[in-house]
C-alpha positions in Angstrom: 9.1 13.7 7.0 9.2 10.9 9.6 5.8 9.2 10.1 4.8 8.3 13.6 3.1 4.8 13.4 2.1 3.3 16.7 4.0 0.1 17.3 0.8 -1.8 18.2 -1.2 -0.6 15.2 -2.3 -3.5 12.9 -4.1 -2.0 9.9 -3.6 -1.3 6.2 -4.0 1.5 3.7 -4.9 0.9 0.0 -3.8 3.4 -2.5 -6.0 3.8 -5.6 -4.9 6.1 -8.4 -7.7 7.8 -10.3 -8.8 6.6 -13.7 -7.8 8.1 -17.0 -8.6 11.8 -17.3 -9.4 13.9 -20.3 -6.0 15.7 -20.0 -4.2 12.3 -20.1 -5.9 11.5 -23.4 -4.8 14.9 -24.7 -1.2 14.5 -23.6 -1.3 17.4 -21.2 0.4 17.9 -17.9 -2.2 18.0 -15.1 -0.9 18.9 -11.7 -3.7 20.8 -9.9 -5.7 21.3 -13.2 -9.1 19.8 -12.5 -9.5 17.6 -15.5 -12.5 15.1 -15.3 -12.3 11.4 -16.0 -12.6 10.3 -19.6 -15.2 7.6 -20.6 -12.4 5.0 -20.3 -11.4 6.4 -16.9 -14.9 6.0 -15.7 -14.9 2.3 -16.8 -11.5 1.8 -15.1 -12.8 3.4 -11.9 -15.9 1.2 -11.9 -13.8 -2.0 -12.3 -11.5 -0.9 -9.5 -14.5 -0.2 -7.3 -15.9 -3.6 -8.0 -12.6 -5.2 -7.0 -12.5 -3.3 -3.7 -16.1 -4.2 -2.9 -15.1 -7.9 -2.9 -11.5 -8.0 -1.7 -11.7 -11.7 -0.9 -12.6 -12.6 -4.5 -9.8 -14.7 -6.1 -7.1 -13.5 -6.4 -7.7 -12.1 -2.9 -6.4 -8.7 -2.0 -4.1 -8.7 1.1 -6.7 -6.8 3.2 -9.6 -7.9 5.4 -12.9 -8.8 3.6 -14.7 -5.8 5.2 -15.5 -2.3 4.1 -12.8 0.4 4.7 -12.9 2.5 7.8 -13.1 5.5 5.5 -12.3 6.7 2.0 -9.9 9.6 1.9 -9.5 11.3 -1.4 -7.9 14.2 -3.3 -10.5 16.9 -3.9 -9.7 17.1 -7.6 -12.5 15.7 -9.7 -10.7 12.8 -11.3 -9.9 11.4 -7.8 -13.2 12.4 -6.2 -15.2 10.7 -8.9 -13.1 7.6 -8.6 -13.5 7.6 -4.8 -17.3 8.0 -5.1 -17.6 5.1 -7.5 -15.6 3.0 -5.0 -18.0 4.1 -2.2 -21.0 3.2 -4.3 -19.8 -0.3 -5.1 -18.8 -1.0 -1.5 -22.1 0.2 -0.2 -24.0 -2.0 -2.7 -21.9 -5.0 -1.6 -21.9 -4.4 2.2 -25.1 -2.4 2.8 -23.2 0.5 4.3 -21.5 3.4 2.5 -18.1 4.1 4.0 -17.5 7.7 5.3 -15.8 9.8 2.7 -13.6 12.9 3.2 -11.7 15.1 0.8 -8.1 15.6 1.9 -6.2 18.5 0.3 -3.0 16.8 1.4 -3.6 14.2 -1.3 -4.0 16.7 -4.1 -1.5 16.3 -7.0 1.8 18.1 -7.0 1.2 21.6 -8.5 2.9 21.9 -11.8 2.8 25.7 -12.1 3.1 27.0 -15.7 3.2 23.5 -17.1 -0.4 22.7 -16.1 -2.7 22.2 -19.2 0.2 22.3 -21.6 1.1 19.6 -24.1 4.2 17.6 -23.2 5.8 18.4 -26.6 5.3 22.1 -25.9 7.0 21.8 -22.5 9.9 19.8 -24.0 10.4 22.4 -26.7 10.3 25.5 -24.4 11.3 24.2 -21.0 13.3 21.2 -22.0 16.2 21.9 -19.6 14.0 22.3 -16.6 11.9 19.3 -17.5 15.1 17.2 -17.9 16.4 18.4 -14.5 13.0 17.5 -12.9 13.2 14.0 -14.3 16.8 13.7 -13.2 16.6 15.2 -9.7 13.1 16.1 -8.6 14.3 17.5 -5.3 16.5 20.1 -7.0 14.1 21.1 -9.8 10.4 21.6 -10.4 8.1 23.3 -12.8 8.2 27.1 -13.0 5.8 28.2 -10.3 5.2 24.6 -9.3 5.4 22.8 -6.0 8.6 21.3 -4.6 8.6 17.6 -3.7 9.8 18.6 -0.2 6.8 20.7 0.4 4.5 18.0 -1.0 6.0 15.6 1.5 5.0 17.8 4.4 1.4 18.0 3.5 1.3 14.3 2.6 2.8 13.4 6.0 0.2 15.5 7.7 -2.6 13.8 5.8 -1.2 10.3 6.6 -1.0 11.3 10.2 -4.8 11.9 10.3 -5.4 8.6 8.5 -3.3 6.7 11.0 -5.1 8.5 13.9 -8.4 7.3 12.6 -7.1 3.7 12.1 -5.8 3.7 15.6 -9.0 5.1 17.1 -7.0 8.0 18.6 -5.4 5.6 21.1 -1.9 5.9 22.3 0.0 2.6 22.0 -1.5 0.2 24.5 -0.8 -3.3 23.2 -4.1 -3.6 21.5 -5.1 -3.2 17.8 -7.8 -0.8 16.6 -10.5 -3.4 17.4 -9.3 -3.6 21.0 -7.7 -7.0 20.5 -4.2 -7.9 21.8 -1.5 -7.5 19.3 0.6 -10.6 18.7 4.4 -10.1 18.1 4.7 -13.7 17.0 3.1 -13.3 13.6 5.4 -14.3 10.7 6.8 -11.4 8.7 7.5 -13.4 5.5 4.6 -13.9 3.0 3.6 -17.4 2.4 3.8 -18.5 6.1 0.6 -18.8 8.2 -0.4 -15.6 9.8 2.0 -13.4 7.8 -0.9 -11.1 6.9 -3.6 -10.0 9.4 -7.0 -11.4 8.4 -9.4 -9.0 9.9 -7.7 -5.7 10.6 -9.1 -2.3 9.6 -8.1 -0.6 6.4 -8.5 2.8 4.8 -8.8 3.6 1.1 -6.8 6.5 -0.2 -7.6 7.8 -3.7 -5.2 10.2 -5.3 -2.6 10.8 -8.0 0.7 9.4 -9.3 3.0 12.2 -8.1 1.6 12.6 -4.6 1.3 8.8 -4.2 5.0 8.5 -5.0 5.6 10.8 -2.0 3.0 9.0 0.1 4.5 5.5 -0.5 8.0 6.6 0.2 6.8 8.2 3.4 4.9 5.1 4.5 8.0 2.9 3.8 10.5 5.3 5.4 12.4 5.7 2.1 14.2 8.9 1.0 12.5 11.3 -1.2 15.4 11.0 -3.6 13.7 7.7 -4.7 10.7 9.7 -6.1 10.8 8.0 -9.5 11.1 4.5 -8.0 7.4 3.6 -7.8 5.1 4.2 -10.8 1.3 4.1 -10.2 -0.9 2.7 -12.9 -4.3 4.3 -13.6 -6.7 2.6 -11.2 -3.9 0.3 -9.9 -4.1 -0.8 -6.3 -1.2 -0.7 -3.8 -1.5 -2.1 -0.3 0.7 -1.1 2.7 0.3 -2.8 6.0 1.2 -1.2 9.3 3.1 -3.6 11.5 5.4 -3.2 14.4 5.5 0.6 13.9 6.5 0.5 10.2 4.9 0.3 6.8 5.2 -3.0 4.9 4.5 -3.2 1.2 2.1 -6.1 0.6 1.2 -5.3 -3.0 1.9 -2.7 -5.7 0.2 -1.7 -8.9 -2.4 -4.5 -9.0 -4.3 -4.1 -12.2 -5.8 -7.5 -13.0 -9.3 -6.1 -12.5 -8.7 -4.0 -15.6 -8.0 -7.0 -17.9 -11.4 -6.7 -19.6 -10.3 -3.3 -21.0 -7.3 -4.7 -22.8 -4.2 -2.6 -21.9 -5.7 0.2 -19.9 -2.5 1.1 -18.1 -0.3 1.5 -21.2 1.2 4.8 -20.2 4.7 6.0 -21.0 7.2 4.6 -18.5 8.4 6.8 -15.7 9.9 9.3 -15.5 8.2 10.4 -18.7 4.7 9.9 -17.3 3.7 13.5 -17.8 0.3 13.1 -16.1 1.4 14.9 -13.0 
């Protein structure tokens, strides 16, 4: 799905994957199964929330030091709880709680008959299908599960609503969401002065590994065949800036805020991350 990003929109979205869930600790496939956060997942989410509440704290995140315009989250509990903790921390730091809304388009890819089952069980009984899914996710999916192509449609619709909010519902008129003129002279290469906008609006998206793979590919205009290209760590932060009508990846999988937990993101490498 092609995303319509206004050429004059200067804004960012931050992707935050939920914390560890109970199903992850049990080695189960999740999909739409509504597993809650584990105790470790709650700590991960609290640390991520604290980081987002102070984005200018060193090392600074490449977003404005202001609350998000809104927090848009998957309605599944593991994401909704993570989003709520972020809203609480931002409210405590700024004095204003950001608006929150559940967005079904950010729900995890449905995994059909695999949901709730142990990975070893799926490998033993549906090994051929699982191998095909890992090899070519556009050609295979879990029995009764959701196709990546269908997930891309709903993700694109969700992103369209996020972009509309960031742009204030304006057509392109040469001004950013704050009504300020957009400069076309700003450097595109990181490290040069002005390469990143300092006070542009941003929105926080809270979701899941599988749907965020689709979301990021859509934001960057990359083919869905690259589904396995970008892993998402538990409570990792990814920042995409909108610039000149396209998405620009400013940071991916930032997890230094989780350092106090040791190795909180030590999941199996993709494509064997069976937490979808």
